[in-house]
N, CA and C atoms as a LAMMPS dump frame, in Angstrom:
ITEM: TIMESTEP
0
ITEM: NUMBER OF ATOMS
423
ITEM: BOX BOUNDS ff ff ff
-5.0000000000000000e+02 5.0000000000000000e+02
-5.0000000000000000e+02 5.0000000000000000e+02
-5.0000000000000000e+02 5.0000000000000000e+02
ITEM: ATOMS id mol type element x y z
1 1 1 N 16.081 50.556 7.315
2 1 2 C 15.182 49.903 6.401
3 1 3 C 14.989 48.432 6.783
4 2 1 N 16.098 47.762 7.135
5 2 2 C 16.027 46.355 7.523
6 2 3 C 15.097 46.181 8.725
7 3 1 N 15.224 47.064 9.704
8 3 2 C 14.368 47.012 10.887
9 3 3 C 12.899 47.177 10.532
10 4 1 N 12.631 48.069 9.574
11 4 2 C 11.253 48.279 9.126
12 4 3 C 10.663 46.987 8.55
13 5 1 N 11.408 46.318 7.651
14 5 2 C 10.912 45.077 7.02
15 5 3 C 10.767 43.949 8.04
16 6 1 N 11.656 43.903 9.022
17 6 2 C 11.525 42.881 10.061
18 6 3 C 10.237 43.067 10.843
19 7 1 N 9.894 44.308 11.141
20 7 2 C 8.644 44.595 11.863
21 7 3 C 7.443 44.31 10.972
22 8 1 N 7.506 44.72 9.69
23 8 2 C 6.399 44.516 8.745
24 8 3 C 6.122 43.023 8.51
25 9 1 N 7.166 42.205 8.5
26 9 2 C 7.009 40.776 8.211
27 9 3 C 6.769 39.936 9.458
28 10 1 N 6.714 40.55 10.595
29 10 2 C 6.535 39.822 11.851
30 10 3 C 5.261 38.971 11.809
31 11 1 N 5.433 37.687 11.992
32 11 2 C 4.281 36.786 12.036
33 11 3 C 3.837 36.248 10.689
34 12 1 N 4.388 36.766 9.592
35 12 2 C 3.959 36.254 8.286
36 12 3 C 5.098 35.58 7.516
37 13 1 N 6.3 35.608 8.055
38 13 2 C 7.401 34.922 7.389
39 13 3 C 7.245 33.427 7.573
40 14 1 N 7.616 32.699 6.521
41 14 2 C 7.589 31.233 6.591
42 14 3 C 8.799 30.733 7.358
43 15 1 N 8.577 29.763 8.17
44 15 2 C 9.673 29.086 8.855
45 15 3 C 9.713 27.661 8.323
46 16 1 N 10.877 27.215 7.895
47 16 2 C 11.011 25.888 7.32
48 16 3 C 11.276 24.816 8.373
49 17 1 N 11.167 25.156 9.63
50 17 2 C 11.351 24.184 10.687
51 17 3 C 10.078 23.359 10.828
52 18 1 N 10.215 22.048 10.651
53 18 2 C 9.073 21.147 10.769
54 18 3 C 9.194 20.406 12.09
55 19 1 N 8.125 20.385 12.843
56 19 2 C 8.137 19.7 14.135
57 19 3 C 7.366 18.396 13.975
58 20 1 N 8.036 17.28 14.259
59 20 2 C 7.427 15.957 14.164
60 20 3 C 7.046 15.457 15.543
61 21 1 N 6.024 14.618 15.573
62 21 2 C 5.667 13.949 16.822
63 21 3 C 6.695 12.86 17.091
64 22 1 N 6.673 12.309 18.285
65 22 2 C 7.591 11.22 18.631
66 22 3 C 7.366 10.02 17.703
67 23 1 N 6.099 9.738 17.413
68 23 2 C 5.76 8.621 16.531
69 23 3 C 6.287 8.859 15.109
70 24 1 N 6.152 10.089 14.61
71 24 2 C 6.658 10.423 13.268
72 24 3 C 8.183 10.336 13.22
73 25 1 N 8.861 10.778 14.289
74 25 2 C 10.319 10.663 14.347
75 25 3 C 10.761 9.207 14.319
76 26 1 N 10.045 8.351 15.041
77 26 2 C 10.368 6.921 15.065
78 26 3 C 10.17 6.307 13.682
79 27 1 N 9.076 6.662 13.005
80 27 2 C 8.813 6.141 11.658
81 27 3 C 9.897 6.61 10.688
82 28 1 N 10.29 7.873 10.779
83 28 2 C 11.339 8.416 9.915
84 28 3 C 12.664 7.699 10.162
85 29 1 N 12.965 7.428 11.416
86 29 2 C 14.193 6.714 11.769
87 29 3 C 14.194 5.319 11.151
88 30 1 N 13.054 4.619 11.255
89 30 2 C 12.961 3.268 10.693
90 30 3 C 13.078 3.292 9.175
91 31 1 N 12.494 4.309 8.531
92 31 2 C 12.623 4.439 7.079
93 31 3 C 14.084 4.64 6.683
94 32 1 N 14.768 5.531 7.386
95 32 2 C 16.176 5.809 7.077
96 32 3 C 17.038 4.568 7.271
97 33 1 N 16.742 3.777 8.306
98 33 2 C 17.522 2.563 8.582
99 33 3 C 17.253 1.457 7.563
100 34 1 N 16.069 1.448 6.973
101 34 2 C 15.702 0.332 6.099
102 34 3 C 15.887 0.611 4.61
103 35 1 N 16.132 1.855 4.216
104 35 2 C 16.194 2.176 2.794
105 35 3 C 17.453 1.597 2.157
106 36 1 N 17.263 1.022 0.976
107 36 2 C 18.403 0.494 0.225
108 36 3 C 18.116 0.626 -1.26
109 37 1 N 19.184 0.677 -2.038
110 37 2 C 19.055 0.768 -3.485
111 37 3 C 19.215 -0.629 -4.055
112 38 1 N 18.272 -1.068 -4.896
113 38 2 C 18.282 -2.447 -5.412
114 38 3 C 18.871 -2.564 -6.814
115 39 1 N 19.379 -1.487 -7.368
116 39 2 C 19.927 -1.531 -8.718
117 39 3 C 19.009 -0.869 -9.73
118 40 1 N 17.718 -1.026 -9.552
119 40 2 C 16.762 -0.371 -10.453
120 40 3 C 15.664 0.343 -9.682
121 41 1 N 15.906 0.62 -8.433
122 41 2 C 14.926 1.333 -7.619
123 41 3 C 15.324 1.267 -6.157
124 42 1 N 14.529 1.9 -5.329
125 42 2 C 14.778 1.886 -3.896
126 42 3 C 13.8 0.956 -3.203
127 43 1 N 14.252 0.352 -2.13
128 43 2 C 13.427 -0.539 -1.323
129 43 3 C 13.386 0.04 0.084
130 44 1 N 12.174 0.146 0.654
131 44 2 C 12.003 0.732 1.978
132 44 3 C 11.139 -0.2 2.811
133 45 1 N 11.532 -0.429 4.055
134 45 2 C 10.755 -1.263 4.957
135 45 3 C 9.486 -0.561 5.414
136 46 1 N 8.574 -1.332 5.963
137 46 2 C 7.321 -0.772 6.473
138 46 3 C 7.588 -0.187 7.858
139 47 1 N 7.282 1.081 8.062
140 47 2 C 7.592 1.721 9.348
141 47 3 C 6.516 1.494 10.4
142 48 1 N 6.379 0.246 10.867
143 48 2 C 5.397 -0.021 11.924
144 48 3 C 5.693 0.891 13.087
145 49 1 N 4.663 1.412 13.725
146 49 2 C 4.877 2.321 14.842
147 49 3 C 5.42 1.584 16.067
148 50 1 N 5.068 0.335 16.216
149 50 2 C 5.624 -0.494 17.295
150 50 3 C 6.113 -1.767 16.639
151 51 1 N 6.113 -2.856 17.362
152 51 2 C 6.455 -4.128 16.741
153 51 3 C 5.446 -4.416 15.648
154 52 1 N 5.858 -5.244 14.696
155 52 2 C 4.943 -5.531 13.593
156 52 3 C 3.649 -6.122 14.145
157 53 1 N 2.54 -5.804 13.513
158 53 2 C 1.252 -6.259 14.034
159 53 3 C 1.069 -7.767 13.889
160 54 1 N 0.293 -8.336 14.799
161 54 2 C -0.045 -9.744 14.706
162 54 3 C -1.166 -9.899 13.696
163 55 1 N -0.916 -10.663 12.662
164 55 2 C -1.917 -10.867 11.632
165 55 3 C -2.549 -12.238 11.817
166 56 1 N -3.835 -12.277 11.664
167 56 2 C -4.568 -13.529 11.829
168 56 3 C -4.276 -14.456 10.658
169 57 1 N -4.404 -15.771 10.877
170 57 2 C -4.296 -16.748 9.79
171 57 3 C -5.537 -16.573 8.92
172 58 1 N -5.344 -16.084 7.718
173 58 2 C -6.492 -15.74 6.884
174 58 3 C -6.548 -16.538 5.581
175 59 1 N -5.881 -17.673 5.523
176 59 2 C -5.832 -18.441 4.283
177 59 3 C -7.225 -18.84 3.807
178 60 1 N -8.036 -19.405 4.688
179 60 2 C -9.384 -19.848 4.278
180 60 3 C -10.262 -18.686 3.841
181 61 1 N -10.229 -17.608 4.599
182 61 2 C -11.032 -16.43 4.257
183 61 3 C -10.586 -15.84 2.922
184 62 1 N -9.269 -15.717 2.736
185 62 2 C -8.745 -15.136 1.495
186 62 3 C -9.085 -16.024 0.298
187 63 1 N -9.002 -17.33 0.463
188 63 2 C -9.331 -18.254 -0.628
189 63 3 C -10.817 -18.165 -0.98
190 64 1 N -11.66 -18.07 0.028
191 64 2 C -13.096 -17.921 -0.192
192 64 3 C -13.397 -16.624 -0.939
193 65 1 N -12.759 -15.53 -0.522
194 65 2 C -12.953 -14.24 -1.192
195 65 3 C -12.444 -14.288 -2.629
196 66 1 N -11.333 -14.995 -2.847
197 66 2 C -10.792 -15.119 -4.198
198 66 3 C -11.79 -15.839 -5.109
199 67 1 N -12.402 -16.902 -4.6
200 67 2 C -13.413 -17.626 -5.39
201 67 3 C -14.594 -16.71 -5.716
202 68 1 N -15.036 -15.924 -4.751
203 68 2 C -16.133 -14.972 -4.988
204 68 3 C -15.752 -13.944 -6.045
205 69 1 N -14.527 -13.426 -5.95
206 69 2 C -14.062 -12.434 -6.922
207 69 3 C -13.973 -13.055 -8.312
208 70 1 N -13.445 -14.274 -8.395
209 70 2 C -13.344 -14.947 -9.699
210 70 3 C -14.726 -15.165 -10.311
211 71 1 N -15.695 -15.567 -9.5
212 71 2 C -17.065 -15.756 -10.009
213 71 3 C -17.642 -14.448 -10.534
214 72 1 N -17.392 -13.361 -9.822
215 72 2 C -17.876 -12.048 -10.264
216 72 3 C -17.224 -11.658 -11.591
217 73 1 N -15.925 -11.927 -11.713
218 73 2 C -15.2 -11.572 -12.931
219 73 3 C -15.64 -12.426 -14.121
220 74 1 N -16.038 -13.684 -13.862
221 74 2 C -16.504 -14.566 -14.944
222 74 3 C -17.86 -14.114 -15.487
223 75 1 N -18.655 -13.467 -14.64
224 75 2 C -19.991 -13.018 -15.064
225 75 3 C -19.907 -11.826 -16.02
226 76 1 N -18.836 -11.044 -15.908
227 76 2 C -18.66 -9.881 -16.773
228 76 3 C -17.34 -10.023 -17.519
229 77 1 N -17.431 -10.376 -18.786
230 77 2 C -16.237 -10.609 -19.598
231 77 3 C -15.336 -9.369 -19.638
232 78 1 N -15.943 -8.186 -19.808
233 78 2 C -15.165 -6.943 -19.897
234 78 3 C -14.44 -6.66 -18.582
235 79 1 N -15.136 -6.856 -17.464
236 79 2 C -14.528 -6.632 -16.154
237 79 3 C -13.389 -7.616 -15.928
238 80 1 N -13.616 -8.882 -16.259
239 80 2 C -12.581 -9.905 -16.098
240 80 3 C -11.345 -9.598 -16.918
241 81 1 N -11.546 -9.139 -18.137
242 81 2 C -10.426 -8.789 -19.01
243 81 3 C -9.644 -7.614 -18.44
244 82 1 N -10.343 -6.576 -18.01
245 82 2 C -9.665 -5.405 -17.46
246 82 3 C -8.921 -5.746 -16.165
247 83 1 N -9.549 -6.57 -15.335
248 83 2 C -8.922 -6.986 -14.079
249 83 3 C -7.628 -7.75 -14.372
250 84 1 N -7.695 -8.672 -15.345
251 84 2 C -6.507 -9.453 -15.732
252 84 3 C -5.407 -8.546 -16.267
253 85 1 N -5.776 -7.524 -17.032
254 85 2 C -4.789 -6.595 -17.573
255 85 3 C -4.111 -5.81 -16.449
256 86 1 N -4.875 -5.428 -15.446
257 86 2 C -4.3 -4.696 -14.31
258 86 3 C -3.323 -5.601 -13.557
259 87 1 N -3.732 -6.845 -13.308
260 87 2 C -2.848 -7.802 -12.62
261 87 3 C -1.563 -7.993 -13.431
262 88 1 N -1.687 -8.174 -14.738
263 88 2 C -0.516 -8.365 -15.603
264 88 3 C 0.4 -7.151 -15.558
265 89 1 N -0.176 -5.951 -15.548
266 89 2 C 0.634 -4.728 -15.453
267 89 3 C 1.393 -4.69 -14.123
268 90 1 N 0.749 -5.128 -13.038
269 90 2 C 1.416 -5.175 -11.735
270 90 3 C 2.581 -6.159 -11.76
271 91 1 N 2.399 -7.295 -12.443
272 91 2 C 3.473 -8.289 -12.569
273 91 3 C 4.63 -7.681 -13.355
274 92 1 N 4.333 -7.029 -14.474
275 92 2 C 5.376 -6.421 -15.308
276 92 3 C 6.141 -5.33 -14.576
277 93 1 N 5.46 -4.596 -13.705
278 93 2 C 6.109 -3.529 -12.933
279 93 3 C 6.871 -4.081 -11.732
280 94 1 N 6.692 -5.359 -11.436
281 94 2 C 7.392 -5.961 -10.307
282 94 3 C 6.668 -5.819 -8.983
283 95 1 N 5.407 -5.357 -9.011
284 95 2 C 4.636 -5.229 -7.779
285 95 3 C 4.165 -6.593 -7.287
286 96 1 N 3.934 -7.508 -8.212
287 96 2 C 3.445 -8.86 -7.901
288 96 3 C 4.34 -9.881 -8.571
289 97 1 N 4.339 -11.083 -8.035
290 97 2 C 4.99 -12.206 -8.694
291 97 3 C 4.239 -13.47 -8.34
292 98 1 N 4.344 -14.438 -9.202
293 98 2 C 3.679 -15.725 -8.971
294 98 3 C 4.479 -16.513 -7.944
295 99 1 N 3.791 -17.064 -6.967
296 99 2 C 4.411 -17.942 -5.981
297 99 3 C 4.165 -19.368 -6.462
298 100 1 N 5.241 -20.065 -6.739
299 100 2 C 5.129 -21.43 -7.261
300 100 3 C 4.627 -22.37 -6.17
301 101 1 N 3.857 -23.419 -6.556
302 101 2 C 3.294 -24.35 -5.564
303 101 3 C 4.345 -25.03 -4.683
304 102 1 N 5.545 -25.275 -5.228
305 102 2 C 6.585 -25.958 -4.445
306 102 3 C 7.51 -24.985 -3.702
307 103 1 N 7.235 -23.683 -3.826
308 103 2 C 8.06 -22.677 -3.152
309 103 3 C 7.768 -22.695 -1.653
310 104 1 N 8.814 -22.798 -0.817
311 104 2 C 8.564 -22.801 0.635
312 104 3 C 8.04 -21.44 1.093
313 105 1 N 7.066 -21.482 1.977
314 105 2 C 6.48 -20.251 2.508
315 105 3 C 7.303 -19.75 3.686
316 106 1 N 7.342 -18.439 3.881
317 106 2 C 8.017 -17.909 5.069
318 106 3 C 7.252 -18.312 6.328
319 107 1 N 7.863 -18.166 7.5
320 107 2 C 7.192 -18.57 8.748
321 107 3 C 5.853 -17.87 8.981
322 108 1 N 5.764 -16.609 8.592
323 108 2 C 4.518 -15.868 8.771
324 108 3 C 3.996 -15.451 7.395
325 109 1 N 2.731 -15.75 7.139
326 109 2 C 2.133 -15.432 5.846
327 109 3 C 0.802 -14.733 6.078
328 110 1 N 0.554 -13.702 5.291
329 110 2 C -0.74 -13.031 5.297
330 110 3 C -1.168 -12.884 3.848
331 111 1 N -2.353 -13.346 3.523
332 111 2 C -2.854 -13.307 2.155
333 111 3 C -3.684 -12.049 1.952
334 112 1 N -3.392 -11.342 0.87
335 112 2 C -4.145 -10.127 0.557
336 112 3 C -5.415 -10.497 -0.193
337 113 1 N -6.528 -10.119 0.368
338 113 2 C -7.804 -10.292 -0.33
339 113 3 C -7.945 -9.096 -1.25
340 114 1 N -8.356 -9.354 -2.478
341 114 2 C -8.48 -8.249 -3.427
342 114 3 C -9.778 -8.375 -4.202
343 115 1 N -10.254 -7.236 -4.665
344 115 2 C -11.512 -7.207 -5.398
345 115 3 C -11.561 -5.931 -6.228
346 116 1 N -12.407 -5.908 -7.26
347 116 2 C -12.485 -4.703 -8.093
348 116 3 C -13.407 -3.649 -7.495
349 117 1 N -13.025 -2.42 -7.674
350 117 2 C -13.899 -1.29 -7.391
351 117 3 C -14.127 -0.623 -8.733
352 118 1 N -15.383 -0.501 -9.114
353 118 2 C -15.736 -0.004 -10.44
354 118 3 C -16.349 1.383 -10.308
355 119 1 N -15.793 2.339 -11.042
356 119 2 C -16.291 3.714 -11.057
357 119 3 C -16.499 4.117 -12.514
358 120 1 N -17.686 3.962 -13.003
359 120 2 C -17.985 4.275 -14.393
360 120 3 C -17.948 5.784 -14.654
361 121 1 N -18.037 6.594 -13.581
362 121 2 C -18.004 8.042 -13.763
363 121 3 C -16.591 8.574 -14.005
364 122 1 N -15.573 7.742 -13.817
365 122 2 C -14.192 8.161 -14.031
366 122 3 C -13.846 8.078 -15.51
367 123 1 N -13.042 9.02 -15.982
368 123 2 C -12.673 9.02 -17.398
369 123 3 C -11.428 8.185 -17.667
370 124 1 N -10.562 8.017 -16.663
371 124 2 C -9.336 7.258 -16.894
372 124 3 C -9.442 5.857 -16.322
373 125 1 N -9.31 5.706 -15.023
374 125 2 C -9.297 4.383 -14.402
375 125 3 C -10.683 4.044 -13.883
376 126 1 N -11.409 3.251 -14.64
377 126 2 C -12.765 2.878 -14.229
378 126 3 C -12.735 1.704 -13.248
379 127 1 N -11.725 0.848 -13.36
380 127 2 C -11.586 -0.313 -12.479
381 127 3 C -10.284 -0.182 -11.701
382 128 1 N -10.386 -0.33 -10.396
383 128 2 C -9.209 -0.356 -9.525
384 128 3 C -9.242 -1.642 -8.729
385 129 1 N -8.071 -2.136 -8.381
386 129 2 C -7.981 -3.309 -7.516
387 129 3 C -7.707 -2.807 -6.103
388 130 1 N -8.529 -3.26 -5.169
389 130 2 C -8.409 -2.844 -3.778
390 130 3 C -8.066 -4.069 -2.939
391 131 1 N -7.124 -3.903 -2.01
392 131 2 C -6.727 -4.981 -1.096
393 131 3 C -6.964 -4.546 0.331
394 132 1 N -7.28 -5.506 1.168
395 132 2 C -7.495 -5.238 2.59
396 132 3 C -6.723 -6.269 3.394
397 133 1 N -6.006 -5.8 4.412
398 133 2 C -5.331 -6.686 5.354
399 133 3 C -6.032 -6.508 6.682
400 134 1 N -6.551 -7.577 7.237
401 134 2 C -7.236 -7.484 8.526
402 134 3 C -6.303 -7.974 9.623
403 135 1 N -6.035 -7.069 10.573
404 135 2 C -5.228 -7.431 11.727
405 135 3 C -6.144 -8.024 12.79
406 136 1 N -5.548 -8.422 13.899
407 136 2 C -6.335 -9.002 14.981
408 136 3 C -7.34 -8.004 15.542
409 137 1 N -6.99 -6.705 15.568
410 137 2 C -7.882 -5.717 16.185
411 137 3 C -8.322 -4.602 15.24
412 138 1 N -7.534 -4.284 14.231
413 138 2 C -7.861 -3.17 13.357
414 138 3 C -7.786 -3.581 11.907
415 139 1 N -8.306 -2.739 11.023
416 139 2 C -8.253 -2.999 9.589
417 139 3 C -7.4 -1.939 8.936
418 140 1 N -6.449 -2.362 8.097
419 140 2 C -5.595 -1.442 7.349
420 140 3 C -6.055 -1.419 5.917
421 141 1 N -6.051 -0.266 5.285
422 141 2 C -6.416 -0.15 3.87
423 141 3 C -5.208 0.292 3.088
């Protein structure tokens, strides 16, 4: 009977062996090496596939985009309020924190440009905050 079922199941049995690419194995290794428990959650490093990417100095561009975003938010009171509530929720969750003016900056800094994406057709989240980091050669979303 066992032989019969082995023949019947040939080619349709699930195998739980997962084969990763070399790049995926390297990313998994970096994740395992960087994971730590912080007391109220886990912290994991970014698994760059090679050395960390070179990021352009984007302070002026990010500041200009921030001014544009603020002007857009001032034109629509409801949008500005919702955007502020989302930012506040991110602060409360620990995703964001205020950087004080006298706080020393790390040697390398990259500013996240952010802006609202509005989807009135959605029933739950009509406004989302989207950030873009522009590298020297590619764009990450």
